[in-house]
Biotite code that builds the C-alpha atoms (Angstrom):
import biotite.structure as struc

atoms = struc.array([
    struc.Atom([0.000, 0.000, 0.000], chain_id="A", res_id=1, res_name="MET", atom_name="CA", element="C"),
    struc.Atom([2.861, 2.381, 0.845], chain_id="A", res_id=2, res_name="LYS", atom_name="CA", element="C"),
    struc.Atom([4.395, 1.753, -2.561], chain_id="A", res_id=3, res_name="ILE", atom_name="CA", element="C"),
    struc.Atom([1.121, 2.551, -4.327], chain_id="A", res_id=4, res_name="LEU", atom_name="CA", element="C"),
    struc.Atom([0.724, 5.826, -2.415], chain_id="A", res_id=5, res_name="ILE", atom_name="CA", element="C"),
    struc.Atom([4.352, 6.762, -3.105], chain_id="A", res_id=6, res_name="THR", atom_name="CA", element="C"),
    struc.Atom([3.915, 6.086, -6.839], chain_id="A", res_id=7, res_name="ILE", atom_name="CA", element="C"),
    struc.Atom([0.668, 8.065, -6.906], chain_id="A", res_id=8, res_name="LEU", atom_name="CA", element="C"),
    struc.Atom([2.179, 11.076, -5.092], chain_id="A", res_id=9, res_name="LEU", atom_name="CA", element="C"),
    struc.Atom([5.281, 10.980, -7.299], chain_id="A", res_id=10, res_name="SER", atom_name="CA", element="C"),
    struc.Atom([3.118, 10.924, -10.419], chain_id="A", res_id=11, res_name="SER", atom_name="CA", element="C"),
    struc.Atom([1.095, 13.912, -9.234], chain_id="A", res_id=12, res_name="ILE", atom_name="CA", element="C"),
    struc.Atom([4.290, 15.823, -8.453], chain_id="A", res_id=13, res_name="PHE", atom_name="CA", element="C"),
    struc.Atom([5.799, 15.183, -11.889], chain_id="A", res_id=14, res_name="PHE", atom_name="CA", element="C"),
    struc.Atom([2.585, 16.036, -13.715], chain_id="A", res_id=15, res_name="LEU", atom_name="CA", element="C"),
    struc.Atom([2.204, 19.367, -11.933], chain_id="A", res_id=16, res_name="THR", atom_name="CA", element="C"),
    struc.Atom([5.893, 20.185, -12.356], chain_id="A", res_id=17, res_name="ALA", atom_name="CA", element="C"),
    struc.Atom([5.574, 19.745, -16.122], chain_id="A", res_id=18, res_name="CYS", atom_name="CA", element="C"),
    struc.Atom([2.706, 22.238, -16.229], chain_id="A", res_id=19, res_name="ASP", atom_name="CA", element="C"),
    struc.Atom([4.897, 25.196, -15.243], chain_id="A", res_id=20, res_name="LYS", atom_name="CA", element="C"),
    struc.Atom([5.439, 27.576, -18.148], chain_id="A", res_id=21, res_name="GLN", atom_name="CA", element="C"),
    struc.Atom([9.050, 28.357, -19.012], chain_id="A", res_id=22, res_name="GLN", atom_name="CA", element="C"),
    struc.Atom([9.788, 31.899, -20.152], chain_id="A", res_id=23, res_name="ASP", atom_name="CA", element="C"),
    struc.Atom([10.377, 32.324, -23.855], chain_id="A", res_id=24, res_name="ASP", atom_name="CA", element="C"),
    struc.Atom([14.171, 32.528, -24.328], chain_id="A", res_id=25, res_name="PRO", atom_name="CA", element="C"),
    struc.Atom([13.646, 34.850, -27.327], chain_id="A", res_id=26, res_name="ASN", atom_name="CA", element="C"),
    struc.Atom([11.637, 37.418, -25.358], chain_id="A", res_id=27, res_name="ALA", atom_name="CA", element="C"),
    struc.Atom([13.441, 40.712, -24.720], chain_id="A", res_id=28, res_name="PRO", atom_name="CA", element="C"),
    struc.Atom([15.097, 40.851, -21.313], chain_id="A", res_id=29, res_name="GLU", atom_name="CA", element="C"),
    struc.Atom([12.992, 43.848, -20.302], chain_id="A", res_id=30, res_name="CYS", atom_name="CA", element="C"),
    struc.Atom([9.780, 41.870, -20.980], chain_id="A", res_id=31, res_name="TYR", atom_name="CA", element="C"),
    struc.Atom([11.005, 39.080, -18.699], chain_id="A", res_id=32, res_name="LYS", atom_name="CA", element="C"),
    struc.Atom([11.954, 41.546, -15.956], chain_id="A", res_id=33, res_name="GLN", atom_name="CA", element="C"),
    struc.Atom([8.570, 43.270, -16.103], chain_id="A", res_id=34, res_name="MET", atom_name="CA", element="C"),
    struc.Atom([6.707, 39.954, -16.074], chain_id="A", res_id=35, res_name="LYS", atom_name="CA", element="C"),
    struc.Atom([8.643, 39.011, -12.960], chain_id="A", res_id=36, res_name="GLN", atom_name="CA", element="C"),
    struc.Atom([8.009, 42.448, -11.380], chain_id="A", res_id=37, res_name="ARG", atom_name="CA", element="C"),
    struc.Atom([4.231, 42.168, -11.895], chain_id="A", res_id=38, res_name="TYR", atom_name="CA", element="C"),
    struc.Atom([3.939, 38.393, -11.551], chain_id="A", res_id=39, res_name="ASP", atom_name="CA", element="C"),
    struc.Atom([1.553, 38.510, -8.573], chain_id="A", res_id=40, res_name="LYS", atom_name="CA", element="C"),
    struc.Atom([-0.826, 40.899, -10.365], chain_id="A", res_id=41, res_name="GLN", atom_name="CA", element="C"),
    struc.Atom([-0.961, 39.055, -13.695], chain_id="A", res_id=42, res_name="LEU", atom_name="CA", element="C"),
    struc.Atom([-3.635, 36.394, -14.038], chain_id="A", res_id=43, res_name="GLY", atom_name="CA", element="C"),
    struc.Atom([-6.445, 34.920, -16.063], chain_id="A", res_id=44, res_name="CYS", atom_name="CA", element="C"),
    struc.Atom([-9.813, 33.767, -14.771], chain_id="A", res_id=45, res_name="SER", atom_name="CA", element="C"),
    struc.Atom([-11.404, 33.377, -18.208], chain_id="A", res_id=46, res_name="LYS", atom_name="CA", element="C"),
    struc.Atom([-9.965, 34.471, -21.551], chain_id="A", res_id=47, res_name="LYS", atom_name="CA", element="C"),
    struc.Atom([-11.807, 37.451, -22.976], chain_id="A", res_id=48, res_name="GLY", atom_name="CA", element="C"),
    struc.Atom([-13.800, 37.991, -19.799], chain_id="A", res_id=49, res_name="GLN", atom_name="CA", element="C"),
    struc.Atom([-11.368, 38.550, -16.919], chain_id="A", res_id=50, res_name="MET", atom_name="CA", element="C"),
    struc.Atom([-7.632, 38.762, -17.419], chain_id="A", res_id=51, res_name="GLU", atom_name="CA", element="C"),
    struc.Atom([-4.796, 40.962, -16.217], chain_id="A", res_id=52, res_name="VAL", atom_name="CA", element="C"),
    struc.Atom([-2.055, 41.204, -18.833], chain_id="A", res_id=53, res_name="ASN", atom_name="CA", element="C"),
    struc.Atom([1.229, 43.082, -19.127], chain_id="A", res_id=54, res_name="LEU", atom_name="CA", element="C"),
    struc.Atom([1.344, 46.059, -21.505], chain_id="A", res_id=55, res_name="TYR", atom_name="CA", element="C"),
    struc.Atom([3.762, 48.750, -22.598], chain_id="A", res_id=56, res_name="ARG", atom_name="CA", element="C"),
    struc.Atom([3.105, 52.269, -23.796], chain_id="A", res_id=57, res_name="GLY", atom_name="CA", element="C"),
    struc.Atom([4.631, 55.681, -24.249], chain_id="A", res_id=58, res_name="LEU", atom_name="CA", element="C"),
    struc.Atom([4.212, 58.263, -21.504], chain_id="A", res_id=59, res_name="TYR", atom_name="CA", element="C"),
    struc.Atom([5.943, 61.629, -21.574], chain_id="A", res_id=60, res_name="GLN", atom_name="CA", element="C"),
    struc.Atom([8.574, 60.313, -23.980], chain_id="A", res_id=61, res_name="GLY", atom_name="CA", element="C"),
    struc.Atom([9.359, 57.193, -21.940], chain_id="A", res_id=62, res_name="LYS", atom_name="CA", element="C"),
    struc.Atom([8.429, 53.588, -22.628], chain_id="A", res_id=63, res_name="GLU", atom_name="CA", element="C"),
    struc.Atom([6.681, 52.249, -19.535], chain_id="A", res_id=64, res_name="ILE", atom_name="CA", element="C"),
    struc.Atom([5.297, 48.843, -18.586], chain_id="A", res_id=65, res_name="TYR", atom_name="CA", element="C"),
    struc.Atom([2.142, 48.243, -16.569], chain_id="A", res_id=66, res_name="PHE", atom_name="CA", element="C"),
    struc.Atom([-0.494, 45.578, -15.839], chain_id="A", res_id=67, res_name="PRO", atom_name="CA", element="C"),
    struc.Atom([-3.957, 46.295, -17.161], chain_id="A", res_id=68, res_name="MET", atom_name="CA", element="C"),
    struc.Atom([-7.222, 44.491, -16.448], chain_id="A", res_id=69, res_name="THR", atom_name="CA", element="C"),
    struc.Atom([-9.166, 43.336, -19.481], chain_id="A", res_id=70, res_name="MET", atom_name="CA", element="C"),
    struc.Atom([-12.767, 42.798, -18.451], chain_id="A", res_id=71, res_name="CYS", atom_name="CA", element="C"),
    struc.Atom([-15.514, 44.017, -20.811], chain_id="A", res_id=72, res_name="PRO", atom_name="CA", element="C"),
    struc.Atom([-18.233, 43.828, -18.157], chain_id="A", res_id=73, res_name="SER", atom_name="CA", element="C"),
    struc.Atom([-16.187, 45.410, -15.354], chain_id="A", res_id=74, res_name="CYS", atom_name="CA", element="C"),
    struc.Atom([-15.749, 49.049, -14.503], chain_id="A", res_id=75, res_name="ASN", atom_name="CA", element="C"),
    struc.Atom([-11.953, 48.979, -14.152], chain_id="A", res_id=76, res_name="THR", atom_name="CA", element="C"),
    struc.Atom([-9.570, 51.766, -13.212], chain_id="A", res_id=77, res_name="VAL", atom_name="CA", element="C"),
    struc.Atom([-6.684, 52.672, -15.525], chain_id="A", res_id=78, res_name="ALA", atom_name="CA", element="C"),
    struc.Atom([-3.156, 52.007, -14.231], chain_id="A", res_id=79, res_name="PRO", atom_name="CA", element="C"),
    struc.Atom([-1.814, 54.751, -11.955], chain_id="A", res_id=80, res_name="ALA", atom_name="CA", element="C"),
    struc.Atom([1.858, 53.868, -12.387], chain_id="A", res_id=81, res_name="GLU", atom_name="CA", element="C"),
    struc.Atom([4.320, 51.961, -14.494], chain_id="A", res_id=82, res_name="GLY", atom_name="CA", element="C"),
    struc.Atom([8.017, 51.145, -14.708], chain_id="A", res_id=83, res_name="TYR", atom_name="CA", element="C"),
    struc.Atom([10.715, 51.746, -17.289], chain_id="A", res_id=84, res_name="THR", atom_name="CA", element="C"),
    struc.Atom([13.177, 49.006, -18.252], chain_id="A", res_id=85, res_name="CYS", atom_name="CA", element="C"),
    struc.Atom([15.691, 50.766, -16.022], chain_id="A", res_id=86, res_name="GLU", atom_name="CA", element="C"),
    struc.Atom([13.408, 50.209, -13.025], chain_id="A", res_id=87, res_name="GLY", atom_name="CA", element="C"),
    struc.Atom([12.249, 53.816, -12.707], chain_id="A", res_id=88, res_name="GLU", atom_name="CA", element="C"),
    struc.Atom([8.762, 54.046, -11.207], chain_id="A", res_id=89, res_name="LYS", atom_name="CA", element="C"),
    struc.Atom([6.583, 56.486, -13.149], chain_id="A", res_id=90, res_name="ILE", atom_name="CA", element="C"),
    struc.Atom([3.336, 57.951, -11.766], chain_id="A", res_id=91, res_name="ALA", atom_name="CA", element="C"),
    struc.Atom([0.727, 58.298, -14.531], chain_id="A", res_id=92, res_name="ILE", atom_name="CA", element="C"),
    struc.Atom([-1.371, 61.452, -14.216], chain_id="A", res_id=93, res_name="GLU", atom_name="CA", element="C"),
    struc.Atom([-3.934, 60.907, -16.993], chain_id="A", res_id=94, res_name="ASP", atom_name="CA", element="C"),
    struc.Atom([-3.668, 57.426, -18.477], chain_id="A", res_id=95, res_name="PHE", atom_name="CA", element="C"),
    struc.Atom([-6.455, 57.750, -21.034], chain_id="A", res_id=96, res_name="ASN", atom_name="CA", element="C"),
    struc.Atom([-5.102, 60.951, -22.557], chain_id="A", res_id=97, res_name="ARG", atom_name="CA", element="C"),
    struc.Atom([-1.354, 60.648, -22.086], chain_id="A", res_id=98, res_name="GLN", atom_name="CA", element="C"),
    struc.Atom([-0.390, 57.001, -22.563], chain_id="A", res_id=99, res_name="VAL", atom_name="CA", element="C"),
    struc.Atom([-0.102, 56.183, -26.268], chain_id="A", res_id=100, res_name="THR", atom_name="CA", element="C"),
    struc.Atom([1.079, 53.317, -28.485], chain_id="A", res_id=101, res_name="ALA", atom_name="CA", element="C"),
    struc.Atom([-0.218, 50.716, -25.991], chain_id="A", res_id=102, res_name="ILE", atom_name="CA", element="C"),
    struc.Atom([0.784, 47.159, -26.902], chain_id="A", res_id=103, res_name="LYS", atom_name="CA", element="C"),
    struc.Atom([0.383, 43.852, -25.125], chain_id="A", res_id=104, res_name="GLU", atom_name="CA", element="C"),
    struc.Atom([3.643, 42.345, -23.897], chain_id="A", res_id=105, res_name="VAL", atom_name="CA", element="C"),
    struc.Atom([2.480, 39.223, -22.028], chain_id="A", res_id=106, res_name="TYR", atom_name="CA", element="C"),
    struc.Atom([-0.862, 37.447, -22.148], chain_id="A", res_id=107, res_name="ASN", atom_name="CA", element="C"),
    struc.Atom([-1.776, 35.765, -18.863], chain_id="A", res_id=108, res_name="SER", atom_name="CA", element="C"),
    struc.Atom([-4.289, 33.391, -20.441], chain_id="A", res_id=109, res_name="CYS", atom_name="CA", element="C"),
    struc.Atom([-1.960, 31.959, -23.075], chain_id="A", res_id=110, res_name="THR", atom_name="CA", element="C"),
    struc.Atom([1.055, 32.444, -20.787], chain_id="A", res_id=111, res_name="ARG", atom_name="CA", element="C"),
    struc.Atom([3.072, 33.751, -23.725], chain_id="A", res_id=112, res_name="LYS", atom_name="CA", element="C"),
    struc.Atom([4.958, 36.905, -24.585], chain_id="A", res_id=113, res_name="PHE", atom_name="CA", element="C"),
    struc.Atom([3.614, 38.958, -27.481], chain_id="A", res_id=114, res_name="VAL", atom_name="CA", element="C"),
    struc.Atom([6.048, 40.703, -29.823], chain_id="A", res_id=115, res_name="TYR", atom_name="CA", element="C"),
])
């Protein structure tokens, strides 16, 4: 019986270990750093309905990275801050008017970088 339980637990461990997503080695280093910085905020409950993905945009001449909630039926608040690749924290005064050229960097549902 002990052997059966040990085999079962070992199988579960190996199956869950294989599920972990490895970062794309071709992704820019800054993308990987920002994904790691925002890792606890990024997530996907249901694709197209509730997801928090990583984005980049231009703000006052600087490229910044920020998580943004994608939820068509939610009344979400725009990001209030972002980071540059150099690690500089940038407060965003008026996201909707001042952040331009917004592009997705990492999709939490597919667990893949976008470039």
